[in-house]
CHARMM internal coordinates of N, CA and C (Angstrom, degrees):
IC EDIT
DIST 1 N 1 CA 1.4402
DIST 1 CA 1 C 1.4925
ANGL 1 N 1 CA 1 C 109.17
DIST 1 C 2 N 1.3520
ANGL 1 CA 1 C 2 N 112.41
DIHE 1 N 1 CA 1 C 2 N 151.35
DIST 2 N 2 CA 1.4159
ANGL 1 C 2 N 2 CA 121.06
DIHE 1 CA 1 C 2 N 2 CA -175.54
DIST 2 CA 2 C 1.6190
ANGL 2 N 2 CA 2 C 103.82
DIHE 1 C 2 N 2 CA 2 C -89.22
DIST 2 C 3 N 1.2735
ANGL 2 CA 2 C 3 N 113.06
DIHE 2 N 2 CA 2 C 3 N 146.40
DIST 3 N 3 CA 1.4745
ANGL 2 C 3 N 3 CA 119.46
DIHE 2 CA 2 C 3 N 3 CA 171.25
DIST 3 CA 3 C 1.5153
ANGL 3 N 3 CA 3 C 109.91
DIHE 2 C 3 N 3 CA 3 C -82.54
DIST 3 C 4 N 1.3435
ANGL 3 CA 3 C 4 N 116.49
DIHE 3 N 3 CA 3 C 4 N 111.13
DIST 4 N 4 CA 1.4179
ANGL 3 C 4 N 4 CA 115.30
DIHE 3 CA 3 C 4 N 4 CA 179.07
DIST 4 CA 4 C 1.5863
ANGL 4 N 4 CA 4 C 108.00
DIHE 3 C 4 N 4 CA 4 C -112.82
DIST 4 C 5 N 1.2842
ANGL 4 CA 4 C 5 N 111.62
DIHE 4 N 4 CA 4 C 5 N 148.71
DIST 5 N 5 CA 1.4881
ANGL 4 C 5 N 5 CA 119.69
DIHE 4 CA 4 C 5 N 5 CA -177.60
DIST 5 CA 5 C 1.5594
ANGL 5 N 5 CA 5 C 104.67
DIHE 4 C 5 N 5 CA 5 C -94.93
DIST 5 C 6 N 1.3327
ANGL 5 CA 5 C 6 N 119.42
DIHE 5 N 5 CA 5 C 6 N 120.00
DIST 6 N 6 CA 1.4474
ANGL 5 C 6 N 6 CA 121.89
DIHE 5 CA 5 C 6 N 6 CA 175.43
DIST 6 CA 6 C 1.4359
ANGL 6 N 6 CA 6 C 111.41
DIHE 5 C 6 N 6 CA 6 C -85.81
DIST 6 C 7 N 1.3380
ANGL 6 CA 6 C 7 N 117.39
DIHE 6 N 6 CA 6 C 7 N 132.30
DIST 7 N 7 CA 1.4218
ANGL 6 C 7 N 7 CA 125.09
DIHE 6 CA 6 C 7 N 7 CA -179.88
DIST 7 CA 7 C 1.5248
ANGL 7 N 7 CA 7 C 106.73
DIHE 6 C 7 N 7 CA 7 C -80.08
DIST 7 C 8 N 1.3385
ANGL 7 CA 7 C 8 N 115.64
DIHE 7 N 7 CA 7 C 8 N 123.64
DIST 8 N 8 CA 1.4794
ANGL 7 C 8 N 8 CA 120.39
DIHE 7 CA 7 C 8 N 8 CA 177.80
DIST 8 CA 8 C 1.4331
ANGL 8 N 8 CA 8 C 109.99
DIHE 7 C 8 N 8 CA 8 C -77.54
DIST 8 C 9 N 1.4206
ANGL 8 CA 8 C 9 N 117.67
DIHE 8 N 8 CA 8 C 9 N 121.53
DIST 9 N 9 CA 1.4321
ANGL 8 C 9 N 9 CA 121.23
DIHE 8 CA 8 C 9 N 9 CA 177.75
DIST 9 CA 9 C 1.5459
ANGL 9 N 9 CA 9 C 107.70
DIHE 8 C 9 N 9 CA 9 C -85.85
DIST 9 C 10 N 1.3101
ANGL 9 CA 9 C 10 N 114.63
DIHE 9 N 9 CA 9 C 10 N 134.46
DIST 10 N 10 CA 1.4299
ANGL 9 C 10 N 10 CA 122.27
DIHE 9 CA 9 C 10 N 10 CA 178.33
DIST 10 CA 10 C 1.5411
ANGL 10 N 10 CA 10 C 108.66
DIHE 9 C 10 N 10 CA 10 C -100.91
DIST 10 C 11 N 1.2530
ANGL 10 CA 10 C 11 N 113.87
DIHE 10 N 10 CA 10 C 11 N 156.05
DIST 11 N 11 CA 1.4546
ANGL 10 C 11 N 11 CA 120.56
DIHE 10 CA 10 C 11 N 11 CA -178.67
DIST 11 CA 11 C 1.5679
ANGL 11 N 11 CA 11 C 110.29
DIHE 10 C 11 N 11 CA 11 C -76.13
DIST 11 C 12 N 1.3901
ANGL 11 CA 11 C 12 N 116.17
DIHE 11 N 11 CA 11 C 12 N 120.13
DIST 12 N 12 CA 1.4266
ANGL 11 C 12 N 12 CA 119.04
DIHE 11 CA 11 C 12 N 12 CA -175.06
DIST 12 CA 12 C 1.5297
ANGL 12 N 12 CA 12 C 110.55
DIHE 11 C 12 N 12 CA 12 C -58.00
DIST 12 C 13 N 1.3285
ANGL 12 CA 12 C 13 N 119.18
DIHE 12 N 12 CA 12 C 13 N -41.13
DIST 13 N 13 CA 1.4185
ANGL 12 C 13 N 13 CA 123.93
DIHE 12 CA 12 C 13 N 13 CA -172.47
DIST 13 CA 13 C 1.5788
ANGL 13 N 13 CA 13 C 110.42
DIHE 12 C 13 N 13 CA 13 C -71.41
DIST 13 C 14 N 1.3869
ANGL 13 CA 13 C 14 N 116.89
DIHE 13 N 13 CA 13 C 14 N -36.72
DIST 14 N 14 CA 1.3690
ANGL 13 C 14 N 14 CA 117.37
DIHE 13 CA 13 C 14 N 14 CA 174.15
DIST 14 CA 14 C 1.4827
ANGL 14 N 14 CA 14 C 115.67
DIHE 13 C 14 N 14 CA 14 C -69.46
DIST 14 C 15 N 1.1791
ANGL 14 CA 14 C 15 N 118.35
DIHE 14 N 14 CA 14 C 15 N -37.03
DIST 15 N 15 CA 1.5072
ANGL 14 C 15 N 15 CA 125.31
DIHE 14 CA 14 C 15 N 15 CA 177.42
DIST 15 CA 15 C 1.5062
ANGL 15 N 15 CA 15 C 110.32
DIHE 14 C 15 N 15 CA 15 C -61.07
DIST 15 C 16 N 1.3166
ANGL 15 CA 15 C 16 N 117.15
DIHE 15 N 15 CA 15 C 16 N -40.20
DIST 16 N 16 CA 1.4989
ANGL 15 C 16 N 16 CA 119.70
DIHE 15 CA 15 C 16 N 16 CA -175.36
DIST 16 CA 16 C 1.4364
ANGL 16 N 16 CA 16 C 112.55
DIHE 15 C 16 N 16 CA 16 C -100.88
DIST 16 C 17 N 1.3685
ANGL 16 CA 16 C 17 N 120.74
DIHE 16 N 16 CA 16 C 17 N 12.70
DIST 17 N 17 CA 1.5034
ANGL 16 C 17 N 17 CA 128.60
DIHE 16 CA 16 C 17 N 17 CA 177.04
DIST 17 CA 17 C 1.5723
ANGL 17 N 17 CA 17 C 107.32
DIHE 16 C 17 N 17 CA 17 C 56.83
DIST 17 C 18 N 1.2369
ANGL 17 CA 17 C 18 N 120.65
DIHE 17 N 17 CA 17 C 18 N 45.62
DIST 18 N 18 CA 1.3955
ANGL 17 C 18 N 18 CA 123.13
DIHE 17 CA 17 C 18 N 18 CA 173.86
DIST 18 CA 18 C 1.5852
ANGL 18 N 18 CA 18 C 110.45
DIHE 17 C 18 N 18 CA 18 C -97.79
DIST 18 C 19 N 1.3220
ANGL 18 CA 18 C 19 N 114.09
DIHE 18 N 18 CA 18 C 19 N 109.26
DIST 19 N 19 CA 1.4523
ANGL 18 C 19 N 19 CA 115.88
DIHE 18 CA 18 C 19 N 19 CA -175.83
DIST 19 CA 19 C 1.5646
ANGL 19 N 19 CA 19 C 111.19
DIHE 18 C 19 N 19 CA 19 C -82.77
DIST 19 C 20 N 1.3035
ANGL 19 CA 19 C 20 N 115.30
DIHE 19 N 19 CA 19 C 20 N -48.06
DIST 20 N 20 CA 1.5340
ANGL 19 C 20 N 20 CA 119.37
DIHE 19 CA 19 C 20 N 20 CA -177.07
DIST 20 CA 20 C 1.4575
ANGL 20 N 20 CA 20 C 109.89
DIHE 19 C 20 N 20 CA 20 C -105.67
DIST 20 C 21 N 1.3218
ANGL 20 CA 20 C 21 N 115.45
DIHE 20 N 20 CA 20 C 21 N 137.55
DIST 21 N 21 CA 1.5036
ANGL 20 C 21 N 21 CA 119.80
DIHE 20 CA 20 C 21 N 21 CA 177.15
DIST 21 CA 21 C 1.4813
ANGL 21 N 21 CA 21 C 105.13
DIHE 20 C 21 N 21 CA 21 C -95.91
DIST 21 C 22 N 1.3420
ANGL 21 CA 21 C 22 N 116.73
DIHE 21 N 21 CA 21 C 22 N 122.78
DIST 22 N 22 CA 1.4503
ANGL 21 C 22 N 22 CA 122.41
DIHE 21 CA 21 C 22 N 22 CA -177.91
DIST 22 CA 22 C 1.4888
ANGL 22 N 22 CA 22 C 110.34
DIHE 21 C 22 N 22 CA 22 C -93.81
DIST 22 C 23 N 1.4016
ANGL 22 CA 22 C 23 N 112.21
DIHE 22 N 22 CA 22 C 23 N 130.63
DIST 23 N 23 CA 1.5323
ANGL 22 C 23 N 23 CA 118.14
DIHE 22 CA 22 C 23 N 23 CA -174.95
DIST 23 CA 23 C 1.5621
ANGL 23 N 23 CA 23 C 107.67
DIHE 22 C 23 N 23 CA 23 C -72.73
DIST 23 C 24 N 1.3318
ANGL 23 CA 23 C 24 N 115.65
DIHE 23 N 23 CA 23 C 24 N -19.98
DIST 24 N 24 CA 1.5680
ANGL 23 C 24 N 24 CA 116.46
DIHE 23 CA 23 C 24 N 24 CA -179.65
DIST 24 CA 24 C 1.4570
ANGL 24 N 24 CA 24 C 114.27
DIHE 23 C 24 N 24 CA 24 C -77.91
DIST 24 C 25 N 1.3510
ANGL 24 CA 24 C 25 N 117.55
DIHE 24 N 24 CA 24 C 25 N -18.87
DIST 25 N 25 CA 1.5016
ANGL 24 C 25 N 25 CA 121.86
DIHE 24 CA 24 C 25 N 25 CA 176.27
DIST 25 CA 25 C 1.4946
ANGL 25 N 25 CA 25 C 111.12
DIHE 24 C 25 N 25 CA 25 C -81.08
DIST 25 C 26 N 1.3800
ANGL 25 CA 25 C 26 N 115.80
DIHE 25 N 25 CA 25 C 26 N 83.21
DIST 26 N 26 CA 1.4206
ANGL 25 C 26 N 26 CA 121.30
DIHE 25 CA 25 C 26 N 26 CA -172.09
DIST 26 CA 26 C 1.5652
ANGL 26 N 26 CA 26 C 110.05
DIHE 25 C 26 N 26 CA 26 C -74.00
DIST 26 C 27 N 1.3689
ANGL 26 CA 26 C 27 N 118.96
DIHE 26 N 26 CA 26 C 27 N -31.88
DIST 27 N 27 CA 1.4017
ANGL 26 C 27 N 27 CA 120.79
DIHE 26 CA 26 C 27 N 27 CA 179.04
DIST 27 CA 27 C 1.5466
ANGL 27 N 27 CA 27 C 111.44
DIHE 26 C 27 N 27 CA 27 C -57.92
DIST 27 C 28 N 1.3535
ANGL 27 CA 27 C 28 N 113.46
DIHE 27 N 27 CA 27 C 28 N -44.78
DIST 28 N 28 CA 1.4683
ANGL 27 C 28 N 28 CA 117.98
DIHE 27 CA 27 C 28 N 28 CA 179.58
DIST 28 CA 28 C 1.4928
ANGL 28 N 28 CA 28 C 112.00
DIHE 27 C 28 N 28 CA 28 C -67.92
DIST 28 C 29 N 1.3240
ANGL 28 CA 28 C 29 N 118.14
DIHE 28 N 28 CA 28 C 29 N -37.71
DIST 29 N 29 CA 1.5121
ANGL 28 C 29 N 29 CA 119.70
DIHE 28 CA 28 C 29 N 29 CA 179.84
DIST 29 CA 29 C 1.4360
ANGL 29 N 29 CA 29 C 112.34
DIHE 28 C 29 N 29 CA 29 C -70.48
DIST 29 C 30 N 1.3320
ANGL 29 CA 29 C 30 N 119.26
DIHE 29 N 29 CA 29 C 30 N -29.37
DIST 30 N 30 CA 1.4633
ANGL 29 C 30 N 30 CA 119.70
DIHE 29 CA 29 C 30 N 30 CA 179.21
DIST 30 CA 30 C 1.5098
ANGL 30 N 30 CA 30 C 112.42
DIHE 29 C 30 N 30 CA 30 C -64.99
DIST 30 C 31 N 1.3536
ANGL 30 CA 30 C 31 N 118.82
DIHE 30 N 30 CA 30 C 31 N -21.07
DIST 31 N 31 CA 1.4580
ANGL 30 C 31 N 31 CA 122.21
DIHE 30 CA 30 C 31 N 31 CA 179.35
DIST 31 CA 31 C 1.4785
ANGL 31 N 31 CA 31 C 109.51
DIHE 30 C 31 N 31 CA 31 C -69.57
DIST 31 C 32 N 1.3495
ANGL 31 CA 31 C 32 N 119.59
DIHE 31 N 31 CA 31 C 32 N -21.60
DIST 32 N 32 CA 1.4320
ANGL 31 C 32 N 32 CA 121.46
DIHE 31 CA 31 C 32 N 32 CA -174.34
DIST 32 CA 32 C 1.5268
ANGL 32 N 32 CA 32 C 114.55
DIHE 31 C 32 N 32 CA 32 C -112.91
DIST 32 C 33 N 1.3822
ANGL 32 CA 32 C 33 N 116.39
DIHE 32 N 32 CA 32 C 33 N 17.06
DIST 33 N 33 CA 1.4298
ANGL 32 C 33 N 33 CA 119.38
DIHE 32 CA 32 C 33 N 33 CA 173.20
DIST 33 CA 33 C 1.5578
ANGL 33 N 33 CA 33 C 106.01
DIHE 32 C 33 N 33 CA 33 C -126.43
DIST 33 C 34 N 1.3055
ANGL 33 CA 33 C 34 N 114.86
DIHE 33 N 33 CA 33 C 34 N 152.44
DIST 34 N 34 CA 1.4770
ANGL 33 C 34 N 34 CA 114.60
DIHE 33 CA 33 C 34 N 34 CA -179.95
DIST 34 CA 34 C 1.5505
ANGL 34 N 34 CA 34 C 111.21
DIHE 33 C 34 N 34 CA 34 C -93.35
DIST 34 C 35 N 1.2962
ANGL 34 CA 34 C 35 N 117.93
DIHE 34 N 34 CA 34 C 35 N -174.64
DIST 35 N 35 CA 1.4544
ANGL 34 C 35 N 35 CA 121.68
DIHE 34 CA 34 C 35 N 35 CA -169.28
DIST 35 CA 35 C 1.6278
ANGL 35 N 35 CA 35 C 112.41
DIHE 34 C 35 N 35 CA 35 C -69.74
DIST 35 C 36 N 1.3570
ANGL 35 CA 35 C 36 N 111.84
DIHE 35 N 35 CA 35 C 36 N -14.88
DIST 36 N 36 CA 1.4782
ANGL 35 C 36 N 36 CA 116.08
DIHE 35 CA 35 C 36 N 36 CA 173.92
DIST 36 CA 36 C 1.4989
ANGL 36 N 36 CA 36 C 114.99
DIHE 35 C 36 N 36 CA 36 C -93.60
DIST 36 C 37 N 1.3361
ANGL 36 CA 36 C 37 N 114.90
DIHE 36 N 36 CA 36 C 37 N 1.60
DIST 37 N 37 CA 1.4856
ANGL 36 C 37 N 37 CA 121.27
DIHE 36 CA 36 C 37 N 37 CA 175.22
DIST 37 CA 37 C 1.5430
ANGL 37 N 37 CA 37 C 112.48
DIHE 36 C 37 N 37 CA 37 C 86.34
DIST 37 C 38 N 1.4106
ANGL 37 CA 37 C 38 N 117.04
DIHE 37 N 37 CA 37 C 38 N 16.07
DIST 38 N 38 CA 1.4185
ANGL 37 C 38 N 38 CA 117.35
DIHE 37 CA 37 C 38 N 38 CA 177.95
DIST 38 CA 38 C 1.5239
ANGL 38 N 38 CA 38 C 112.01
DIHE 37 C 38 N 38 CA 38 C -96.12
DIST 38 C 39 N 1.2981
ANGL 38 CA 38 C 39 N 116.68
DIHE 38 N 38 CA 38 C 39 N 143.53
DIST 39 N 39 CA 1.4131
ANGL 38 C 39 N 39 CA 121.12
DIHE 38 CA 38 C 39 N 39 CA -177.15
DIST 39 CA 39 C 1.4904
ANGL 39 N 39 CA 39 C 110.72
DIHE 38 C 39 N 39 CA 39 C -69.17
DIST 39 C 40 N 1.2893
ANGL 39 CA 39 C 40 N 122.27
DIHE 39 N 39 CA 39 C 40 N 128.37
DIST 40 N 40 CA 1.4098
ANGL 39 C 40 N 40 CA 125.85
DIHE 39 CA 39 C 40 N 40 CA -178.67
DIST 40 CA 40 C 1.5562
ANGL 40 N 40 CA 40 C 110.68
DIHE 39 C 40 N 40 CA 40 C -75.31
DIST 40 C 41 N 1.3786
ANGL 40 CA 40 C 41 N 115.45
DIHE 40 N 40 CA 40 C 41 N 144.63
DIST 41 N 41 CA 1.4786
ANGL 40 C 41 N 41 CA 118.69
DIHE 40 CA 40 C 41 N 41 CA -179.15
DIST 41 CA 41 C 1.5562
ANGL 41 N 41 CA 41 C 112.06
DIHE 40 C 41 N 41 CA 41 C -68.74
DIST 41 C 42 N 1.3509
ANGL 41 CA 41 C 42 N 111.11
DIHE 41 N 41 CA 41 C 42 N 159.14
DIST 42 N 42 CA 1.4552
ANGL 41 C 42 N 42 CA 115.71
DIHE 41 CA 41 C 42 N 42 CA 176.06
DIST 42 CA 42 C 1.5353
ANGL 42 N 42 CA 42 C 113.74
DIHE 41 C 42 N 42 CA 42 C -69.04
DIST 42 C 43 N 1.2443
ANGL 42 CA 42 C 43 N 118.95
DIHE 42 N 42 CA 42 C 43 N -18.36
DIST 43 N 43 CA 1.4423
ANGL 42 C 43 N 43 CA 124.68
DIHE 42 CA 42 C 43 N 43 CA 175.63
DIST 43 CA 43 C 1.5742
ANGL 43 N 43 CA 43 C 107.38
DIHE 42 C 43 N 43 CA 43 C -70.45
DIST 43 C 44 N 1.2363
ANGL 43 CA 43 C 44 N 117.69
DIHE 43 N 43 CA 43 C 44 N -38.60
DIST 44 N 44 CA 1.4504
ANGL 43 C 44 N 44 CA 124.34
DIHE 43 CA 43 C 44 N 44 CA 178.81
DIST 44 CA 44 C 1.4683
ANGL 44 N 44 CA 44 C 112.97
DIHE 43 C 44 N 44 CA 44 C -76.84
DIST 44 C 45 N 1.3618
ANGL 44 CA 44 C 45 N 120.09
DIHE 44 N 44 CA 44 C 45 N -42.72
DIST 45 N 45 CA 1.4360
ANGL 44 C 45 N 45 CA 122.14
DIHE 44 CA 44 C 45 N 45 CA -174.39
DIST 45 CA 45 C 1.4813
ANGL 45 N 45 CA 45 C 112.19
DIHE 44 C 45 N 45 CA 45 C -90.53
DIST 45 C 46 N 1.2858
ANGL 45 CA 45 C 46 N 118.53
DIHE 45 N 45 CA 45 C 46 N -27.02
DIST 46 N 46 CA 1.4990
ANGL 45 C 46 N 46 CA 123.24
DIHE 45 CA 45 C 46 N 46 CA 179.95
DIST 46 CA 46 C 1.5029
ANGL 46 N 46 CA 46 C 112.21
DIHE 45 C 46 N 46 CA 46 C 89.59
DIST 46 C 47 N 1.3230
ANGL 46 CA 46 C 47 N 118.94
DIHE 46 N 46 CA 46 C 47 N 11.18
DIST 47 N 47 CA 1.4929
ANGL 46 C 47 N 47 CA 120.90
DIHE 46 CA 46 C 47 N 47 CA 178.50
DIST 47 CA 47 C 1.4963
ANGL 47 N 47 CA 47 C 111.29
DIHE 46 C 47 N 47 CA 47 C -74.46
DIST 47 C 48 N 1.3545
ANGL 47 CA 47 C 48 N 118.43
DIHE 47 N 47 CA 47 C 48 N 147.33
DIST 48 N 48 CA 1.4407
ANGL 47 C 48 N 48 CA 121.88
DIHE 47 CA 47 C 48 N 48 CA 175.84
DIST 48 CA 48 C 1.5585
ANGL 48 N 48 CA 48 C 110.65
DIHE 47 C 48 N 48 CA 48 C -69.89
DIST 48 C 49 N 1.2009
ANGL 48 CA 48 C 49 N 114.85
DIHE 48 N 48 CA 48 C 49 N 169.24
DIST 49 N 49 CA 1.5909
ANGL 48 C 49 N 49 CA 122.98
DIHE 48 CA 48 C 49 N 49 CA -179.82
DIST 49 CA 49 C 1.5420
ANGL 49 N 49 CA 49 C 109.19
DIHE 48 C 49 N 49 CA 49 C -57.47
DIST 49 C 50 N 1.3353
ANGL 49 CA 49 C 50 N 113.55
DIHE 49 N 49 CA 49 C 50 N -47.78
DIST 50 N 50 CA 1.5537
ANGL 49 C 50 N 50 CA 115.92
DIHE 49 CA 49 C 50 N 50 CA -170.90
DIST 50 CA 50 C 1.5360
ANGL 50 N 50 CA 50 C 106.04
DIHE 49 C 50 N 50 CA 50 C -67.04
DIST 50 C 51 N 1.3427
ANGL 50 CA 50 C 51 N 118.79
DIHE 50 N 50 CA 50 C 51 N -46.05
DIST 51 N 51 CA 1.4787
ANGL 50 C 51 N 51 CA 117.21
DIHE 50 CA 50 C 51 N 51 CA -177.31
DIST 51 CA 51 C 1.5572
ANGL 51 N 51 CA 51 C 113.36
DIHE 50 C 51 N 51 CA 51 C -73.59
DIST 51 C 52 N 1.3385
ANGL 51 CA 51 C 52 N 116.21
DIHE 51 N 51 CA 51 C 52 N -24.64
DIST 52 N 52 CA 1.4307
ANGL 51 C 52 N 52 CA 118.59
DIHE 51 CA 51 C 52 N 52 CA 175.74
DIST 52 CA 52 C 1.5450
ANGL 52 N 52 CA 52 C 111.61
DIHE 51 C 52 N 52 CA 52 C -66.58
DIST 52 C 53 N 1.2098
ANGL 52 CA 52 C 53 N 119.22
DIHE 52 N 52 CA 52 C 53 N -41.81
DIST 53 N 53 CA 1.4940
ANGL 52 C 53 N 53 CA 127.04
DIHE 52 CA 52 C 53 N 53 CA 169.62
DIST 53 CA 53 C 1.4955
ANGL 53 N 53 CA 53 C 111.45
DIHE 52 C 53 N 53 CA 53 C -55.57
DIST 53 C 54 N 1.2471
ANGL 53 CA 53 C 54 N 119.64
DIHE 53 N 53 CA 53 C 54 N -53.23
DIST 54 N 54 CA 1.4650
ANGL 53 C 54 N 54 CA 124.14
DIHE 53 CA 53 C 54 N 54 CA 176.08
DIST 54 CA 54 C 1.4970
ANGL 54 N 54 CA 54 C 111.74
DIHE 53 C 54 N 54 CA 54 C -58.94
DIST 54 C 55 N 1.3567
ANGL 54 CA 54 C 55 N 117.04
DIHE 54 N 54 CA 54 C 55 N -46.23
DIST 55 N 55 CA 1.3904
ANGL 54 C 55 N 55 CA 124.71
DIHE 54 CA 54 C 55 N 55 CA -178.84
DIST 55 CA 55 C 1.5173
ANGL 55 N 55 CA 55 C 110.90
DIHE 54 C 55 N 55 CA 55 C -59.52
DIST 55 C 56 N 1.3981
ANGL 55 CA 55 C 56 N 118.24
DIHE 55 N 55 CA 55 C 56 N -45.85
DIST 56 N 56 CA 1.4731
ANGL 55 C 56 N 56 CA 122.73
DIHE 55 CA 55 C 56 N 56 CA -179.10
DIST 56 CA 56 C 1.6006
ANGL 56 N 56 CA 56 C 107.16
DIHE 55 C 56 N 56 CA 56 C -65.18
DIST 56 C 57 N 1.2161
ANGL 56 CA 56 C 57 N 115.69
DIHE 56 N 56 CA 56 C 57 N -41.88
DIST 57 N 57 CA 1.5415
ANGL 56 C 57 N 57 CA 116.13
DIHE 56 CA 56 C 57 N 57 CA -179.19
DIST 57 CA 57 C 1.5266
ANGL 57 N 57 CA 57 C 111.91
DIHE 56 C 57 N 57 CA 57 C -66.01
DIST 57 C 58 N 1.3719
ANGL 57 CA 57 C 58 N 117.11
DIHE 57 N 57 CA 57 C 58 N -35.56
DIST 58 N 58 CA 1.3900
ANGL 57 C 58 N 58 CA 118.00
DIHE 57 CA 57 C 58 N 58 CA -177.58
DIST 58 CA 58 C 1.5539
ANGL 58 N 58 CA 58 C 111.91
DIHE 57 C 58 N 58 CA 58 C -75.70
DIST 58 C 59 N 1.3281
ANGL 58 CA 58 C 59 N 115.82
DIHE 58 N 58 CA 58 C 59 N -32.16
DIST 59 N 59 CA 1.5155
ANGL 58 C 59 N 59 CA 119.45
DIHE 58 CA 58 C 59 N 59 CA 173.58
DIST 59 CA 59 C 1.5360
ANGL 59 N 59 CA 59 C 109.19
DIHE 58 C 59 N 59 CA 59 C -68.35
DIST 59 C 60 N 1.2646
ANGL 59 CA 59 C 60 N 119.21
DIHE 59 N 59 CA 59 C 60 N -40.63
DIST 60 N 60 CA 1.4498
ANGL 59 C 60 N 60 CA 121.03
DIHE 59 CA 59 C 60 N 60 CA 179.50
DIST 60 CA 60 C 1.5787
ANGL 60 N 60 CA 60 C 111.99
DIHE 59 C 60 N 60 CA 60 C -63.38
DIST 60 C 61 N 1.2995
ANGL 60 CA 60 C 61 N 112.62
DIHE 60 N 60 CA 60 C 61 N -38.87
DIST 61 N 61 CA 1.4678
ANGL 60 C 61 N 61 CA 122.28
DIHE 60 CA 60 C 61 N 61 CA -179.23
DIST 61 CA 61 C 1.5373
ANGL 61 N 61 CA 61 C 111.05
DIHE 60 C 61 N 61 CA 61 C -70.54
DIST 61 C 62 N 1.2943
ANGL 61 CA 61 C 62 N 110.79
DIHE 61 N 61 CA 61 C 62 N -39.78
DIST 62 N 62 CA 1.5305
ANGL 61 C 62 N 62 CA 117.23
DIHE 61 CA 61 C 62 N 62 CA 175.84
DIST 62 CA 62 C 1.5115
ANGL 62 N 62 CA 62 C 111.44
DIHE 61 C 62 N 62 CA 62 C -67.13
DIST 62 C 63 N 1.2924
ANGL 62 CA 62 C 63 N 118.46
DIHE 62 N 62 CA 62 C 63 N -33.57
DIST 63 N 63 CA 1.4423
ANGL 62 C 63 N 63 CA 121.78
DIHE 62 CA 62 C 63 N 63 CA 175.52
DIST 63 CA 63 C 1.5172
ANGL 63 N 63 CA 63 C 114.51
DIHE 62 C 63 N 63 CA 63 C -65.31
DIST 63 C 64 N 1.3719
ANGL 63 CA 63 C 64 N 112.42
DIHE 63 N 63 CA 63 C 64 N -43.48
DIST 64 N 64 CA 1.5054
ANGL 63 C 64 N 64 CA 117.04
DIHE 63 CA 63 C 64 N 64 CA 179.25
DIST 64 CA 64 C 1.5663
ANGL 64 N 64 CA 64 C 108.83
DIHE 63 C 64 N 64 CA 64 C -69.54
DIST 64 C 65 N 1.2901
ANGL 64 CA 64 C 65 N 121.17
DIHE 64 N 64 CA 64 C 65 N -28.19
DIST 65 N 65 CA 1.4336
ANGL 64 C 65 N 65 CA 123.76
DIHE 64 CA 64 C 65 N 65 CA -179.99
DIST 65 CA 65 C 1.5065
ANGL 65 N 65 CA 65 C 110.58
DIHE 64 C 65 N 65 CA 65 C -84.96
DIST 65 C 66 N 1.3665
ANGL 65 CA 65 C 66 N 115.82
DIHE 65 N 65 CA 65 C 66 N 3.30
DIST 66 N 66 CA 1.4894
ANGL 65 C 66 N 66 CA 121.14
DIHE 65 CA 65 C 66 N 66 CA -178.93
DIST 66 CA 66 C 1.5588
ANGL 66 N 66 CA 66 C 115.70
DIHE 65 C 66 N 66 CA 66 C 66.06
DIST 66 C 67 N 1.3486
ANGL 66 CA 66 C 67 N 116.14
DIHE 66 N 66 CA 66 C 67 N 27.33
DIST 67 N 67 CA 1.5027
ANGL 66 C 67 N 67 CA 117.80
DIHE 66 CA 66 C 67 N 67 CA 179.27
DIST 67 CA 67 C 1.5267
ANGL 67 N 67 CA 67 C 108.97
DIHE 66 C 67 N 67 CA 67 C -93.62
DIST 67 C 68 N 1.3425
ANGL 67 CA 67 C 68 N 111.96
DIHE 67 N 67 CA 67 C 68 N -29.23
DIST 68 N 68 CA 1.4510
ANGL 67 C 68 N 68 CA 117.13
DIHE 67 CA 67 C 68 N 68 CA 174.07
DIST 68 CA 68 C 1.5553
ANGL 68 N 68 CA 68 C 109.74
DIHE 67 C 68 N 68 CA 68 C -121.90
DIST 68 C 69 N 1.3658
ANGL 68 CA 68 C 69 N 117.32
DIHE 68 N 68 CA 68 C 69 N 149.90
DIST 69 N 69 CA 1.4756
ANGL 68 C 69 N 69 CA 117.79
DIHE 68 CA 68 C 69 N 69 CA -179.43
DIST 69 CA 69 C 1.5336
ANGL 69 N 69 CA 69 C 109.31
DIHE 68 C 69 N 69 CA 69 C -79.49
DIST 69 C 70 N 1.3452
ANGL 69 CA 69 C 70 N 118.13
DIHE 69 N 69 CA 69 C 70 N 156.71
DIST 70 N 70 CA 1.3340
ANGL 69 C 70 N 70 CA 124.72
DIHE 69 CA 69 C 70 N 70 CA 175.58
DIST 70 CA 70 C 1.5581
ANGL 70 N 70 CA 70 C 111.15
DIHE 69 C 70 N 70 CA 70 C -76.98
DIST 70 C 71 N 1.3261
ANGL 70 CA 70 C 71 N 114.86
DIHE 70 N 70 CA 70 C 71 N -35.64
DIST 71 N 71 CA 1.4754
ANGL 70 C 71 N 71 CA 121.18
DIHE 70 CA 70 C 71 N 71 CA 177.75
DIST 71 CA 71 C 1.5604
ANGL 71 N 71 CA 71 C 107.63
DIHE 70 C 71 N 71 CA 71 C -131.42
DIST 71 C 72 N 1.2858
ANGL 71 CA 71 C 72 N 117.69
DIHE 71 N 71 CA 71 C 72 N 144.63
DIST 72 N 72 CA 1.3210
ANGL 71 C 72 N 72 CA 125.94
DIHE 71 CA 71 C 72 N 72 CA -175.71
DIST 72 CA 72 C 1.6461
ANGL 72 N 72 CA 72 C 114.30
DIHE 71 C 72 N 72 CA 72 C -80.75
DIST 72 C 73 N 1.3243
ANGL 72 CA 72 C 73 N 115.41
DIHE 72 N 72 CA 72 C 73 N -30.69
DIST 73 N 73 CA 1.4466
ANGL 72 C 73 N 73 CA 116.50
DIHE 72 CA 72 C 73 N 73 CA -175.34
DIST 73 CA 73 C 1.4884
ANGL 73 N 73 CA 73 C 110.22
DIHE 72 C 73 N 73 CA 73 C -115.60
END
COOR INIT
IC SEED 1 N 1 CA 1 C
IC BUILD
């Protein structure tokens, strides 16, 4: 097996000092959902647990307010 160096993903919100995830900021939320409208996991995006919970709540609220679609296709 080859020795590969894993790149450590850092939380986007912690790096930019964003405490609250706003459901009205759809451009930011679209970075964390895939083309089918599903919320990406924290393992894939690198967000910390606290911000992942806030992100999921914001995406769900944005869906109810019709700012983001429930499905992508």
